[in-house]
Chimera marker file (.cmm) of the C-alpha trace (Angstrom):
<marker_set name="trace">
<marker id="1" x="4.239" y="28.663" z="132.807" r="1" g="1" b="0" radius="0.5"/>
<marker id="2" x="1.077" y="26.566" z="131.797" r="1" g="1" b="0" radius="0.5"/>
<marker id="3" x="2.404" y="25.925" z="128.252" r="1" g="1" b="0" radius="0.5"/>
<marker id="4" x="0.382" y="25.593" z="125.203" r="1" g="1" b="0" radius="0.5"/>
<marker id="5" x="-2.215" y="23.087" z="126.709" r="1" g="1" b="0" radius="0.5"/>
<marker id="6" x="-3.507" y="21.923" z="123.245" r="1" g="1" b="0" radius="0.5"/>
<marker id="7" x="-4.468" y="25.597" z="122.345" r="1" g="1" b="0" radius="0.5"/>
<marker id="8" x="-7.506" y="25.998" z="124.323" r="1" g="1" b="0" radius="0.5"/>
<marker id="9" x="-8.136" y="29.550" z="122.880" r="1" g="1" b="0" radius="0.5"/>
<marker id="10" x="-10.517" y="28.630" z="120.134" r="1" g="1" b="0" radius="0.5"/>
<marker id="11" x="-10.055" y="27.582" z="116.556" r="1" g="1" b="0" radius="0.5"/>
<marker id="12" x="-6.234" y="27.851" z="116.194" r="1" g="1" b="0" radius="0.5"/>
<marker id="13" x="-6.030" y="30.849" z="118.023" r="1" g="1" b="0" radius="0.5"/>
<marker id="14" x="-7.962" y="33.262" z="116.123" r="1" g="1" b="0" radius="0.5"/>
<marker id="15" x="-9.956" y="34.550" z="119.385" r="1" g="1" b="0" radius="0.5"/>
<marker id="16" x="-13.052" y="32.305" z="118.570" r="1" g="1" b="0" radius="0.5"/>
<marker id="17" x="-12.973" y="31.044" z="122.105" r="1" g="1" b="0" radius="0.5"/>
<marker id="18" x="-15.430" y="33.659" z="123.827" r="1" g="1" b="0" radius="0.5"/>
<marker id="19" x="-17.815" y="33.875" z="120.995" r="1" g="1" b="0" radius="0.5"/>
<marker id="20" x="-17.858" y="30.386" z="121.444" r="1" g="1" b="0" radius="0.5"/>
<marker id="21" x="-18.434" y="29.976" z="124.788" r="1" g="1" b="0" radius="0.5"/>
<marker id="22" x="-21.421" y="32.960" z="124.425" r="1" g="1" b="0" radius="0.5"/>
<marker id="23" x="-22.785" y="31.026" z="121.666" r="1" g="1" b="0" radius="0.5"/>
<marker id="24" x="-22.770" y="28.004" z="123.986" r="1" g="1" b="0" radius="0.5"/>
<marker id="25" x="-24.872" y="29.526" z="126.600" r="1" g="1" b="0" radius="0.5"/>
<marker id="26" x="-27.245" y="31.475" z="124.439" r="1" g="1" b="0" radius="0.5"/>
<marker id="27" x="-27.863" y="27.759" z="122.934" r="1" g="1" b="0" radius="0.5"/>
<marker id="28" x="-27.976" y="25.984" z="126.381" r="1" g="1" b="0" radius="0.5"/>
<marker id="29" x="-30.335" y="28.623" z="127.545" r="1" g="1" b="0" radius="0.5"/>
<marker id="30" x="-32.630" y="28.566" z="124.678" r="1" g="1" b="0" radius="0.5"/>
<marker id="31" x="-32.798" y="24.808" z="124.904" r="1" g="1" b="0" radius="0.5"/>
<marker id="32" x="-33.973" y="24.882" z="128.431" r="1" g="1" b="0" radius="0.5"/>
<marker id="33" x="-36.735" y="27.538" z="127.667" r="1" g="1" b="0" radius="0.5"/>
<marker id="34" x="-38.142" y="25.059" z="124.626" r="1" g="1" b="0" radius="0.5"/>
<marker id="35" x="-37.924" y="22.362" z="127.066" r="1" g="1" b="0" radius="0.5"/>
<marker id="36" x="-39.906" y="23.919" z="129.796" r="1" g="1" b="0" radius="0.5"/>
<marker id="37" x="-42.641" y="25.310" z="127.431" r="1" g="1" b="0" radius="0.5"/>
<marker id="38" x="-42.490" y="21.834" z="125.631" r="1" g="1" b="0" radius="0.5"/>
<marker id="39" x="-42.762" y="19.983" z="129.019" r="1" g="1" b="0" radius="0.5"/>
<marker id="40" x="-45.457" y="22.313" z="130.465" r="1" g="1" b="0" radius="0.5"/>
<marker id="41" x="-47.848" y="21.902" z="127.325" r="1" g="1" b="0" radius="0.5"/>
<marker id="42" x="-47.311" y="25.171" z="125.522" r="1" g="1" b="0" radius="0.5"/>
<marker id="43" x="-48.820" y="27.704" z="127.934" r="1" g="1" b="0" radius="0.5"/>
<marker id="44" x="-52.406" y="29.451" z="128.265" r="1" g="1" b="0" radius="0.5"/>
<marker id="45" x="-53.168" y="29.135" z="124.548" r="1" g="1" b="0" radius="0.5"/>
<marker id="46" x="-53.507" y="25.509" z="124.707" r="1" g="1" b="0" radius="0.5"/>
<marker id="47" x="-55.314" y="25.404" z="127.999" r="1" g="1" b="0" radius="0.5"/>
<marker id="48" x="-58.066" y="27.905" z="126.064" r="1" g="1" b="0" radius="0.5"/>
<marker id="49" x="-58.372" y="25.368" z="123.034" r="1" g="1" b="0" radius="0.5"/>
<marker id="50" x="-58.514" y="22.562" z="124.812" r="1" g="1" b="0" radius="0.5"/>
<marker id="51" x="-61.351" y="23.894" z="127.186" r="1" g="1" b="0" radius="0.5"/>
<marker id="52" x="-63.644" y="25.303" z="124.383" r="1" g="1" b="0" radius="0.5"/>
<marker id="53" x="-65.727" y="28.130" z="124.128" r="1" g="1" b="0" radius="0.5"/>
<marker id="54" x="-68.484" y="29.141" z="126.538" r="1" g="1" b="0" radius="0.5"/>
<marker id="55" x="-71.142" y="27.696" z="123.945" r="1" g="1" b="0" radius="0.5"/>
<marker id="56" x="-69.459" y="24.232" z="123.822" r="1" g="1" b="0" radius="0.5"/>
<marker id="57" x="-69.354" y="23.988" z="127.382" r="1" g="1" b="0" radius="0.5"/>
<marker id="58" x="-73.077" y="24.898" z="127.761" r="1" g="1" b="0" radius="0.5"/>
<marker id="59" x="-73.776" y="22.296" z="125.172" r="1" g="1" b="0" radius="0.5"/>
<marker id="60" x="-71.904" y="19.875" z="127.270" r="1" g="1" b="0" radius="0.5"/>
<marker id="61" x="-73.668" y="20.798" z="130.719" r="1" g="1" b="0" radius="0.5"/>
<marker id="62" x="-77.141" y="20.189" z="128.547" r="1" g="1" b="0" radius="0.5"/>
<marker id="63" x="-76.236" y="16.750" z="127.170" r="1" g="1" b="0" radius="0.5"/>
<marker id="64" x="-74.976" y="15.652" z="130.308" r="1" g="1" b="0" radius="0.5"/>
<marker id="65" x="-78.345" y="16.695" z="131.957" r="1" g="1" b="0" radius="0.5"/>
<marker id="66" x="-76.591" y="19.066" z="134.458" r="1" g="1" b="0" radius="0.5"/>
<marker id="67" x="-79.136" y="21.948" z="133.382" r="1" g="1" b="0" radius="0.5"/>
<marker id="68" x="-82.752" y="21.780" z="131.987" r="1" g="1" b="0" radius="0.5"/>
<marker id="69" x="-83.692" y="23.019" z="128.481" r="1" g="1" b="0" radius="0.5"/>
<marker id="70" x="-84.913" y="26.233" z="129.627" r="1" g="1" b="0" radius="0.5"/>
<marker id="71" x="-81.725" y="27.124" z="131.415" r="1" g="1" b="0" radius="0.5"/>
<marker id="72" x="-80.013" y="26.130" z="128.537" r="1" g="1" b="0" radius="0.5"/>
<marker id="73" x="-82.057" y="28.440" z="125.999" r="1" g="1" b="0" radius="0.5"/>
<marker id="74" x="-81.809" y="31.208" z="128.291" r="1" g="1" b="0" radius="0.5"/>
<marker id="75" x="-77.776" y="31.097" z="128.643" r="1" g="1" b="0" radius="0.5"/>
<marker id="76" x="-77.263" y="30.652" z="124.848" r="1" g="1" b="0" radius="0.5"/>
<marker id="77" x="-79.354" y="33.474" z="124.182" r="1" g="1" b="0" radius="0.5"/>
<marker id="78" x="-77.269" y="35.450" z="126.617" r="1" g="1" b="0" radius="0.5"/>
<marker id="79" x="-74.103" y="34.323" z="125.185" r="1" g="1" b="0" radius="0.5"/>
<marker id="80" x="-75.483" y="35.521" z="121.681" r="1" g="1" b="0" radius="0.5"/>
<marker id="81" x="-75.366" y="32.293" z="119.807" r="1" g="1" b="0" radius="0.5"/>
<link id1="1" id2="2" r="1" g="1" b="0" radius="0.2"/>
<link id1="2" id2="3" r="1" g="1" b="0" radius="0.2"/>
<link id1="3" id2="4" r="1" g="1" b="0" radius="0.2"/>
<link id1="4" id2="5" r="1" g="1" b="0" radius="0.2"/>
<link id1="5" id2="6" r="1" g="1" b="0" radius="0.2"/>
<link id1="6" id2="7" r="1" g="1" b="0" radius="0.2"/>
<link id1="7" id2="8" r="1" g="1" b="0" radius="0.2"/>
<link id1="8" id2="9" r="1" g="1" b="0" radius="0.2"/>
<link id1="9" id2="10" r="1" g="1" b="0" radius="0.2"/>
<link id1="10" id2="11" r="1" g="1" b="0" radius="0.2"/>
<link id1="11" id2="12" r="1" g="1" b="0" radius="0.2"/>
<link id1="12" id2="13" r="1" g="1" b="0" radius="0.2"/>
<link id1="13" id2="14" r="1" g="1" b="0" radius="0.2"/>
<link id1="14" id2="15" r="1" g="1" b="0" radius="0.2"/>
<link id1="15" id2="16" r="1" g="1" b="0" radius="0.2"/>
<link id1="16" id2="17" r="1" g="1" b="0" radius="0.2"/>
<link id1="17" id2="18" r="1" g="1" b="0" radius="0.2"/>
<link id1="18" id2="19" r="1" g="1" b="0" radius="0.2"/>
<link id1="19" id2="20" r="1" g="1" b="0" radius="0.2"/>
<link id1="20" id2="21" r="1" g="1" b="0" radius="0.2"/>
<link id1="21" id2="22" r="1" g="1" b="0" radius="0.2"/>
<link id1="22" id2="23" r="1" g="1" b="0" radius="0.2"/>
<link id1="23" id2="24" r="1" g="1" b="0" radius="0.2"/>
<link id1="24" id2="25" r="1" g="1" b="0" radius="0.2"/>
<link id1="25" id2="26" r="1" g="1" b="0" radius="0.2"/>
<link id1="26" id2="27" r="1" g="1" b="0" radius="0.2"/>
<link id1="27" id2="28" r="1" g="1" b="0" radius="0.2"/>
<link id1="28" id2="29" r="1" g="1" b="0" radius="0.2"/>
<link id1="29" id2="30" r="1" g="1" b="0" radius="0.2"/>
<link id1="30" id2="31" r="1" g="1" b="0" radius="0.2"/>
<link id1="31" id2="32" r="1" g="1" b="0" radius="0.2"/>
<link id1="32" id2="33" r="1" g="1" b="0" radius="0.2"/>
<link id1="33" id2="34" r="1" g="1" b="0" radius="0.2"/>
<link id1="34" id2="35" r="1" g="1" b="0" radius="0.2"/>
<link id1="35" id2="36" r="1" g="1" b="0" radius="0.2"/>
<link id1="36" id2="37" r="1" g="1" b="0" radius="0.2"/>
<link id1="37" id2="38" r="1" g="1" b="0" radius="0.2"/>
<link id1="38" id2="39" r="1" g="1" b="0" radius="0.2"/>
<link id1="39" id2="40" r="1" g="1" b="0" radius="0.2"/>
<link id1="40" id2="41" r="1" g="1" b="0" radius="0.2"/>
<link id1="41" id2="42" r="1" g="1" b="0" radius="0.2"/>
<link id1="42" id2="43" r="1" g="1" b="0" radius="0.2"/>
<link id1="43" id2="44" r="1" g="1" b="0" radius="0.2"/>
<link id1="44" id2="45" r="1" g="1" b="0" radius="0.2"/>
<link id1="45" id2="46" r="1" g="1" b="0" radius="0.2"/>
<link id1="46" id2="47" r="1" g="1" b="0" radius="0.2"/>
<link id1="47" id2="48" r="1" g="1" b="0" radius="0.2"/>
<link id1="48" id2="49" r="1" g="1" b="0" radius="0.2"/>
<link id1="49" id2="50" r="1" g="1" b="0" radius="0.2"/>
<link id1="50" id2="51" r="1" g="1" b="0" radius="0.2"/>
<link id1="51" id2="52" r="1" g="1" b="0" radius="0.2"/>
<link id1="52" id2="53" r="1" g="1" b="0" radius="0.2"/>
<link id1="53" id2="54" r="1" g="1" b="0" radius="0.2"/>
<link id1="54" id2="55" r="1" g="1" b="0" radius="0.2"/>
<link id1="55" id2="56" r="1" g="1" b="0" radius="0.2"/>
<link id1="56" id2="57" r="1" g="1" b="0" radius="0.2"/>
<link id1="57" id2="58" r="1" g="1" b="0" radius="0.2"/>
<link id1="58" id2="59" r="1" g="1" b="0" radius="0.2"/>
<link id1="59" id2="60" r="1" g="1" b="0" radius="0.2"/>
<link id1="60" id2="61" r="1" g="1" b="0" radius="0.2"/>
<link id1="61" id2="62" r="1" g="1" b="0" radius="0.2"/>
<link id1="62" id2="63" r="1" g="1" b="0" radius="0.2"/>
<link id1="63" id2="64" r="1" g="1" b="0" radius="0.2"/>
<link id1="64" id2="65" r="1" g="1" b="0" radius="0.2"/>
<link id1="65" id2="66" r="1" g="1" b="0" radius="0.2"/>
<link id1="66" id2="67" r="1" g="1" b="0" radius="0.2"/>
<link id1="67" id2="68" r="1" g="1" b="0" radius="0.2"/>
<link id1="68" id2="69" r="1" g="1" b="0" radius="0.2"/>
<link id1="69" id2="70" r="1" g="1" b="0" radius="0.2"/>
<link id1="70" id2="71" r="1" g="1" b="0" radius="0.2"/>
<link id1="71" id2="72" r="1" g="1" b="0" radius="0.2"/>
<link id1="72" id2="73" r="1" g="1" b="0" radius="0.2"/>
<link id1="73" id2="74" r="1" g="1" b="0" radius="0.2"/>
<link id1="74" id2="75" r="1" g="1" b="0" radius="0.2"/>
<link id1="75" id2="76" r="1" g="1" b="0" radius="0.2"/>
<link id1="76" id2="77" r="1" g="1" b="0" radius="0.2"/>
<link id1="77" id2="78" r="1" g="1" b="0" radius="0.2"/>
<link id1="78" id2="79" r="1" g="1" b="0" radius="0.2"/>
<link id1="79" id2="80" r="1" g="1" b="0" radius="0.2"/>
<link id1="80" id2="81" r="1" g="1" b="0" radius="0.2"/>
</marker_set>
């Protein structure tokens, strides 16, 4: 009824049509997942690296004058550094 229609069944009618469609969807979904990860910044591990350690944060607070020397020393001992 529809005729050959340019042989839409795949590579020369060898049955690769369904396999090609599955591969297409797998690649498309994988690309979307990778794109979302790149746009969102890579997840929780990246946030941890950027935040620094507790001791680094404590040193920054002391350097900015947010805490006094005594408080800095006490918190540093508490952290075991």
